[in-house]
N, C-alpha and C positions, 0 to 999 in steps of 0.2 A: 485655302490652304488649312489643312487639319493639324492637330496637335502633333501627330506623329511625323509628319513631314517637316514641320517646324522644329521638332527636336533634332531630326536628321541634319537638317540644313544648319543649325546652331553648332553641331558637332563638326560638320565639315568646315565651317568657318573657323572655329577653334583650331582644327588641324591645319588649315591653311596659314593662320598666324603662328602656330608653332613651327611650321616649315619655314616661314620667312625669318623667324628668331633663330632658327638653326643656321640658316645661310649667313646671317649677320655675325653670329659666333664664329663661323668658318673664315669669314672675312677679316674678323678681329684677330683671329689666330695668325692669319696671314701677315698682317700689319706687325704683329709681334715677332714673327719670324724675320721680317725685314729689318726691325729694329735690332734684333739679336745680331744679324749679319753686320750691321753697321757697328754695333758695340765691340764685336770681335776685331774691327778694324781699327780701334783707338789704340795708339802706341805711345802715348805720352806717359811718362813715369809719375808725374805729379797727379794724374787722374786714375791711377792703377787701383787703387782702393775703392773709389767710387765706382769705376768701371765694373769691379767683380761684383759689387753689391747690385748694380743695375742689371748685369747679366743673369744674376741669381733671380731677381725680381722678374725678369723677362720670361725665364724658363717657367716660373711659377704661373705667369700669366698665360703662357701657351698652353700649360697644362689645364688650367681652368677654363680657358676658351674652348679647347678641344672637348672636355668633359661636358661642358654647357651644350655644345653643338650635338653631342651624342645623345644627351638627354632629351633635348627638344626634338630631335630627329625620331627618337623612339616615340615620344609623345604625339608627333605629328603622324606617324605611321598608324599608331593605335587610333587615334581620331578620323583618320582619313580611310583606313581599311577596316577596322573592327568596330570598336565603340559600342558594342551591345551592352555591356554593363552599365556604362553611363546613360545610354539610352533608355534602358530599364528604369534607372533612377528617375530620369526625367519624365517617364511615362507613368510612374507610380502615383496613384491617387488614393489618399487615406480615405478610410470610411466614415 
């Protein structure tokens, strides 16, 4: 295996890892949505202030999880489909 093929292999592995992280973030968002659904079902007046705070925190968590999944999906797309600029950096040899 030469240096060029090893560099492409490394880029593809990084892309697959980023894709896996994107799927984990989507799963985390799904769990947060399930938690949100459960929180909206709480009707006790004694827990109303805590429930509102938890609902807000859950919405923030959903937003962060979805943003993270989009970011890692874009990184995965770049490393799996394109990756020329990073490959060029890996192939650079100083004089």
